[in-house]
C-alpha positions in Angstrom: 14.3 -17.5 10.5 12.5 -19.6 8.0 12.7 -18.9 4.2 9.2 -17.3 4.2 9.9 -15.2 7.3 13.0 -13.7 5.6 11.0 -13.2 2.4 8.3 -11.3 4.3 10.9 -9.0 5.8 12.2 -8.2 2.3 8.6 -7.7 1.1 7.6 -5.2 3.7 8.6 -2.0 1.8 6.5 -3.1 -1.2 3.5 -4.1 1.0 3.7 -0.7 2.8 3.7 1.0 -0.6 0.6 -1.0 -1.6 -1.2 0.0 1.6 -0.5 3.6 1.0 -1.4 3.6 -2.6 -4.1 6.1 -3.5 -6.4 3.4 -4.9 -6.3 1.4 -1.6 -6.7 4.6 0.4 -9.8 5.4 -1.8 -11.2 2.0 -1.0 -10.8 2.7 2.7 -12.6 6.0 2.2 -15.3 4.5 0.0 -14.6 7.1 -2.7 -13.0 5.3 -5.7 -13.7 7.0 -9.0 -16.0 4.9 -11.2 -13.6 4.7 -14.1 -10.9 3.3 -11.8 -13.3 0.6 -10.4 -14.4 -0.3 -14.0 -10.8 -0.6 -15.2 -9.8 -2.7 -12.2 -12.7 -5.2 -12.5 -12.1 -5.7 -16.3 -8.4 -6.4 -15.8 -9.0 -8.5 -12.7 -11.4 -10.7 -14.7 -8.5 -11.5 -17.0 -6.0 -11.9 -14.2 -8.2 -14.3 -12.2 -8.7 -16.6 -15.2 -4.9 -16.8 -15.6 -4.5 -17.3 -11.9 -6.7 -20.4 -12.1 -4.6 -21.7 -15.0 -1.3 -21.2 -13.1 -2.8 -22.8 -10.1 -3.5 -25.9 -12.3 0.1 -25.8 -13.4 1.2 -25.7 -9.8 -0.8 -28.8 -9.0 1.0 -30.7 -11.7 4.4 -30.0 -10.0 3.6 -31.7 -6.7 2.6 -35.1 -5.4 1.8 -33.8 -1.9 -1.9 -34.7 -1.4 -2.5 -31.9 1.2 -1.0 -29.3 -1.2 -3.2 -30.5 -4.1 -6.3 -30.4 -1.9 -5.5 -26.8 -0.7 -4.6 -25.6 -4.2 -8.0 -26.9 -5.4 -9.7 -25.2 -2.5 -8.0 -21.9 -3.2 -9.0 -22.2 -6.8 -12.6 -22.5 -5.7 -12.2 -19.3 -3.7 -10.9 -17.5 -6.8 -13.9 -18.5 -8.8 -16.1 -16.9 -6.1 -14.2 -13.6 -6.4 -16.9 -12.5 -8.9 -18.7 -11.5 -5.7 -16.1 -8.8 -5.1 -16.4 -7.6 -8.7 -20.2 -7.4 -8.3 -19.8 -5.1 -5.4 -17.7 -2.7 -7.5 -19.9 -2.9 -10.6 -22.9 -2.5 -8.4 -21.5 0.9 -7.5 -20.7 2.0 -11.0 -23.5 0.2 -13.0 -20.8 -0.8 -15.5 -21.1 -3.8 -17.8 -17.7 -5.4 -18.8 -17.0 -4.7 -22.4 -13.2 -4.5 -22.8 -11.7 -7.9 -23.0 -8.2 -6.8 -23.9 -5.5 -7.3 -21.4 -3.9 -3.9 -20.8 0.0 -3.8 -20.5 0.4 -4.3 -16.8 -2.1 -7.1 -16.7 -0.3 -8.9 -19.5 3.1 -8.3 -17.9 1.9 -9.8 -14.7 0.2 -12.8 -16.2 3.2 -13.5 -18.5 5.4 -13.6 -15.4 3.1 -16.1 -13.7 2.9 -18.4 -16.7 6.7 -18.3 -17.2 7.4 -19.1 -13.5 4.9 -21.9 -13.4 6.0 -23.5 -16.7 9.7 -23.2 -16.4 10.3 -23.0 -12.6 10.2 -25.4 -9.7 7.2 -26.2 -7.6 8.5 -23.5 -5.2 8.5 -21.0 -8.0 4.9 -21.9 -8.9 3.8 -21.4 -5.3 5.9 -18.2 -4.9 4.4 -16.6 -8.1 0.9 -17.1 -6.8 1.4 -16.1 -3.2 1.6 -12.3 -3.3 -1.9 -11.9 -4.7 -3.6 -13.9 -1.9 -1.3 -12.6 0.8 -1.4 -8.9 -0.1 -5.2 -8.9 -0.3 -5.4 -10.5 3.1 -3.1 -7.8 4.5 -5.2 -5.1 2.8 -8.5 -6.6 4.1 -7.1 -7.1 7.7 -5.5 -3.6 7.9 -8.6 -1.8 6.5 -10.8 -3.6 9.0 -8.5 -2.7 11.8 -8.8 0.9 10.7 -12.6 0.7 10.7 -12.8 1.2 6.9 -15.6 -1.5 6.8 -18.1 0.9 8.3 -21.7 0.6 7.1 -21.5 3.9 5.1 -18.6 2.6 3.0 -20.0 1.2 -0.3 -17.0 -1.1 -0.5 -17.6 -2.6 3.0 -18.4 -6.0 1.5 -15.4 -6.0 -0.7 -13.1 -5.2 2.3 -14.6 -7.9 4.4 -14.4 -10.5 1.7 -10.6 -10.4 1.8 -10.1 -9.8 5.6 -9.1 -13.0 7.4 -12.0 -14.3 9.4 -10.7 -14.6 12.9 -13.6 -16.6 14.3 -14.3 -18.8 11.3 -13.9 -22.5 10.7 -12.4 -21.7 7.3 -8.7 -22.4 7.3 -6.2 -19.6 6.7 -4.8 -20.7 3.4 -2.0 -18.1 3.5 -0.5 -20.0 6.5 -0.5 -23.2 4.4 0.9 -21.3 1.4 4.0 -20.1 3.3 4.4 -23.5 4.9 4.3 -25.2 1.5 6.8 -22.7 0.2 9.1 -23.5 3.1 8.9 -27.2 2.4 9.3 -26.7 -1.3 12.7 -24.9 -1.0 14.3 -27.4 1.4 15.9 -29.3 -1.6 17.1 -26.1 -3.4 20.5 -24.6 -3.3 21.0 -20.9 -2.3 21.0 -19.7 -5.9 17.7 -21.5 -6.6 16.2 -20.1 -3.4 17.1 -16.6 -4.4 15.4 -17.3 -7.7 12.2 -18.3 -5.8 12.5 -15.1 -3.7 12.8 -13.0 -6.8 9.8 -14.7 -8.3 7.7 -13.8 -5.2 9.0 -10.2 -5.0 8.4 -9.6 -8.7 4.8 -10.7 -8.3 4.4 -8.5 -5.3 5.8 -5.5 -7.2 3.4 -6.3 -10.0 0.5 -6.2 -7.5 1.5 -2.5 -6.8 1.6 -1.9 -10.6 -1.9 -3.5 -11.0 -3.3 -0.9 -8.5 -1.4 1.9 -10.2 -2.5 0.9 -13.7 -6.1 1.1 -12.7 -5.6 4.4 -10.9 -3.8 5.9 -13.8 -5.9 4.2 -16.5 -2.9 2.8 -18.3 -3.6 1.4 -21.7 -1.7 0.4 -24.8 -0.3 3.3 -26.7 -1.6 2.0 -30.0 -4.8 0.2 -30.9 -4.2 -3.6 -31.4 
């Protein structure tokens, strides 16, 4: 098995936990509490800005022209994710006001920056991958369950992340895992395990991101 295939096997319990999380189930049912949607969007606005910065750092760690092109293309998609936020805010009528990163958001973005700054190119790819991959899994599985029915107010959100089977748009997750496989070829076993842990930590933090919004987790004291 390739490095990424082994990694996805290890990741499956976490991905299953994300799919069964009450927030994701509520998206499938189209019945997410408004305060949960508002928290999620506010924190995701922070996260995506940092995601773009980390993507820029990843670009500086490779000379592979195809990888640079694809990293730039995925950054452009991230910039368009405001469409997903508009779907949610259109339901709640909320205007973003809280620009403070809550604890789980800060922990996740700190992990991303540290991995991209101090790690290898493989670490930079690995730290970014769980976000894109897990959302594609969520979108695909929710569509397969028929959650994107017309009556679901989050139909557009679900379809934004579901891989487009009959589209000319490339599946960037395929490239991401291929790039990761290439990036670890020069690493020893200890370094490869570090990359694996980088990926798995990001994936667990994806679960915590959903949980933080669902539980409305904030700082204990005002900063």
